C-alpha positions in Angstrom: 0.0 0.0 0.0 1.4 3.4 -1.0 2.1 5.8 1.8 -0.4 8.7 2.3 1.2 11.9 1.0 0.8 15.1 3.0 -1.9 17.3 1.5 -1.8 20.5 3.6 0.8 23.1 4.5 0.7 21.9 8.1 1.2 18.3 7.1 4.0 19.1 4.7 5.8 21.2 7.4 5.4 18.5 10.0 6.7 15.8 7.6 9.6 18.1 6.7 10.4 18.5 10.4 10.5 14.8 10.9 12.7 14.3 7.8 15.0 17.0 9.2 15.2 15.3 12.6 16.1 12.0 10.8 19.0 13.8 9.0 17.3 13.7 5.6 17.9 17.4 4.8 17.4 17.3 1.1 14.0 15.6 1.5 13.0 18.1 4.2 14.0 21.0 2.0 11.8 19.6 -0.8 8.8 19.3 1.6 9.3 22.8 2.9 9.4 24.0 -0.8 6.1 22.3 -1.5 4.6 23.8 1.6 5.8 27.3 0.5 4.3 26.9 -3.0 1.0 25.7 -1.6 0.9 28.5 0.9 1.6 31.1 -1.9 -0.9 29.6 -4.3 -3.6 29.8 -1.6 -2.8 33.5 -1.3 -2.2 33.2 2.4 -1.8 36.3 4.4 0.2 34.6 7.2 3.7 36.0 7.1 4.7 34.2 10.3 3.9 30.8 8.8 5.7 31.6 5.5 8.7 33.0 7.4 9.1 29.8 9.4 9.1 27.7 6.2 11.8 29.8 4.7 13.8 29.6 7.9 13.3 25.8 8.1 14.5 25.3 4.5 17.5 27.6 5.3 18.4 25.1 8.1 18.4 22.3 5.5 20.7 24.3 3.2 23.0 25.1 6.1 23.3 21.4 7.1 24.1 20.5 3.4 26.7 23.2 3.2 24.7 25.3 0.7 25.4 28.6 2.4 24.4 30.8 -0.5 20.8 29.4 -0.6 20.7 29.5 3.2 21.4 33.2 3.2 18.7 33.8 0.5 16.0 31.9 2.5 17.0 33.6 5.8 16.7 37.0 4.1 13.3 36.0 2.8 12.2 34.9 6.3 13.4 38.2 7.8 11.7 40.2 5.2 8.4 38.7 6.3 9.1 38.8 10.1 12.0 41.1 10.9 14.2 40.2 13.9 13.4 36.5 14.0 16.2 34.9 15.9 16.5 31.6 14.1 17.0 33.0 10.6 19.3 35.6 12.0 21.5 32.9 13.7 21.4 30.7 10.6 22.3 33.5 8.3 25.1 34.5 10.6 26.5 30.9 10.5 26.3 30.9 6.7 28.1 34.3 6.5 30.7 33.0 8.9 31.3 29.8 6.8 31.7 32.0 3.7 34.2 34.2 5.7 31.9 37.2 5.4 32.8 38.2 8.9 31.4 41.8 9.0 27.9 40.5 7.9 28.1 37.6 10.4 29.0 40.0 13.2 26.0 42.2 12.5 23.6 39.3 12.6 25.1 37.9 15.8 24.9 41.3 17.7 21.4 41.8 16.3 20.4 38.6 18.1 22.0 39.8 21.3 19.8 42.9 21.2 16.8 40.5 21.2 18.2 38.2 23.8 21.6 38.8 25.4 21.8 35.3 26.9 21.9 33.3 23.6 25.3 31.5 23.9 25.7 30.9 20.1 25.3 34.6 19.4 27.7 35.6 22.3 30.3 33.1 21.1 29.8 34.0 17.4 30.1 37.8 18.1 33.4 37.1 20.0 34.7 34.9 17.2 33.9 37.6 14.6 35.5 40.3 16.8 38.7 38.4 16.9 38.6 37.6 13.1 37.8 41.2 12.2 40.6 42.5 14.5 43.0 40.1 12.8 41.8 41.2 9.3 41.5 44.9 9.8 43.3 45.8 13.0 42.0 48.4 15.6 39.9 50.2 13.0 37.8 47.1 12.2 34.5 48.7 13.3 34.8 51.1 10.3 34.4 48.1 8.0 31.1 47.1 9.5 27.7 47.6 7.8 25.2 49.5 9.9 23.8 47.4 12.8 20.0 47.6 12.9 18.4 48.7 16.2 15.9 46.2 17.4 12.7 47.8 18.7 11.6 46.9 22.2 8.4 45.5 20.7 10.4 42.9 18.8 12.4 42.0 22.0 9.2 41.4 23.9 7.6 39.5 21.1 9.8 36.5 21.8 8.3 36.2 25.3 4.9 35.5 23.7 5.8 32.6 21.3 3.4 29.8 20.5 3.5 27.0 23.1 5.6 24.6 21.0 8.2 27.2 20.2 8.1 28.7 23.7 9.0 25.3 25.2 11.9 24.9 22.8 13.2 28.4 23.4 12.8 28.2 27.2 14.7 24.9 27.2 17.4 26.3 25.0 17.7 29.5 26.9 18.0 27.7 30.3 20.8 25.6 28.9 22.5 28.7 27.4 22.2 30.7 30.6 23.7 27.8 32.6 26.6 27.6 30.2 27.4 31.3 30.7 27.1 31.2 34.5 29.2 28.1 34.9 32.1 29.4 32.8 35.3 30.1 34.7 37.1 33.1 33.1 40.8 32.9 32.4 43.2 35.8 32.8 42.8 36.5 29.1 39.0 36.4 29.4 39.2 38.9 32.3 41.3 41.3 30.2 38.9 41.0 27.2 36.0 41.6 29.5 37.6 44.7 30.9 38.3 46.1 27.4 34.8 45.5 26.2 33.4 47.1 29.4 35.5 50.2 28.6 34.2 50.2 25.0 30.7 50.2 26.5 31.5 53.1 28.8 32.7 55.1 25.9 29.5 54.4 24.0 27.5 55.5 27.1 29.4 58.8 27.1 28.3 59.3 23.5 24.7 58.5 24.4 24.7 55.3 22.3 23.0 53.1 24.9 21.8 50.3 22.6 25.3 49.6 21.3 26.7 50.0 24.9 24.3 47.2 26.0 25.9 45.0 23.3 29.4 45.7 24.6 28.5 45.1 28.2 26.8 41.8 27.2 29.9 40.7 25.3 32.0 41.6 28.3 29.8 39.5 30.6 30.2 36.6 28.3 34.0 36.7 28.9 33.5 37.3 32.7 30.3 37.6 34.6 32.0 38.4 37.9 32.1 42.2 37.5 29.3 43.9 39.5 29.9 47.3 37.8 29.3 45.8 34.3 25.8 44.8 35.3 25.1 48.1 36.9 26.4 50.0 33.9 24.2 47.9 31.6 21.3 48.7 34.0 21.9 52.4 33.3 21.5 51.8 29.6 18.3 49.8 30.2 17.0 52.7 32.3 17.7 55.2 29.5 15.8 53.0 27.0 12.9 52.6 29.5 13.6 48.8 29.8 12.8 48.9 33.5 12.4 45.2 34.2 15.8 44.5 32.6 17.3 47.3 34.7 16.0 45.6 37.9 17.4 42.3 36.8 20.9 43.7 36.1 21.0 45.7 39.4 19.9 42.6 41.3 22.8 40.6 39.7 25.2 43.5 40.4 24.2 43.5 44.1 24.5 39.7 44.3 28.2 40.2 43.4 28.7 43.4 45.5 26.2 44.1 48.2 27.5 47.7 48.6 27.2 48.7 44.9 25.7 52.2 45.5 24.9 52.7 41.8 23.1 49.4 41.6 20.9 50.4 44.6 20.2 53.8 43.1 19.4 52.5 39.6 17.2 49.7 40.9 15.3 52.2 43.0 14.8 54.4 39.9 13.5 51.3 37.9 11.2 50.3 40.7 9.9 53.9 40.9 9.2 53.8 37.1 7.4 50.5 37.6 5.3 52.1 40.4 6.7 49.6 43.0 7.3 52.4 45.4 7.9 50.3 48.5 10.8 48.4 46.8 12.2 51.7 45.6 12.1 53.2 49.1 13.8 50.0 50.5 16.6 50.3 48.0 17.1 54.0 48.8 17.3 53.2 52.5 19.9 50.6 51.8 21.9 53.1 49.8 21.7 55.8 52.4 23.0 53.3 55.1 26.1 53.1 53.0 26.3 56.8 51.9 24.1 58.9 54.3 24.9 62.1 52.5 24.2 60.9 48.9 22.3 63.9 47.5 20.6 62.2 44.5 19.4 59.4 46.7 17.9 61.7 49.3 16.1 63.6 46.6 14.8 60.4 45.1 13.6 59.3 48.6 11.5 62.5 48.9 9.9 61.8 45.5 9.1 58.2 46.3 7.9 59.1 49.8 5.3 61.5 48.2 4.1 58.7 45.9 3.7 56.4 49.0 1.7 59.1 50.8 
């Protein structure tokens, strides 16, 4: 009896996924192509579904070493749904394999704007930094294309994935975060982290908070033992009105250094913006126990106290 052939876009995609898991990449690519044709012939207005099919086919091309077609499919996927992490990562890998390091760097750091804990992007951006420095020297940044700024809406969108994707991403993110936190930095790592932190500081002075976050995130990949790096990144999150992220970074900074005055102050500011006035007041009190004459903290306490009353 002949096998029943898939007849819908969903069936073709599911069968393609199974073929991919079985290592049958050419067969999976053919199934994704059929699903794409069917979707387009139906005149579907579902860019998310079409983008996923392009991204899945790109993964097949990447596995087969066809980097050029992988890049084309990833670009098509991103045209439909900008700032999708999987096609960005796959395109970055393809660019890297083709030694197009500036383009690979841009895609890796774009992913880090969406989620700064993705290990493959952290490692990729570090590899590209070293490759670019070797190729172009200290002025390597001048060789880069422009790096797109990821809107906050796109960052938050990945917190609301469909259940199937959410489970996969959560599992992956947990594994990646564990990898970063368990990493013991070498002396070379510590020096690289310090240099990246200084680059972040220079970007903050210029008001470029988005790129500064990238630098601090890269620094924390090399060494996550520096309290000031977390509190500096928290300052950037505050400037970009990313208050929850600022709270997280300040909390991590205080875990490393319980007397980090800047972390207390910035977390108090973030809590105030989130209207968690009691937590804000508690942080200001903790700060003033360390520095009783801190003028900005005393002023902030008055403002928070008025909100409490």
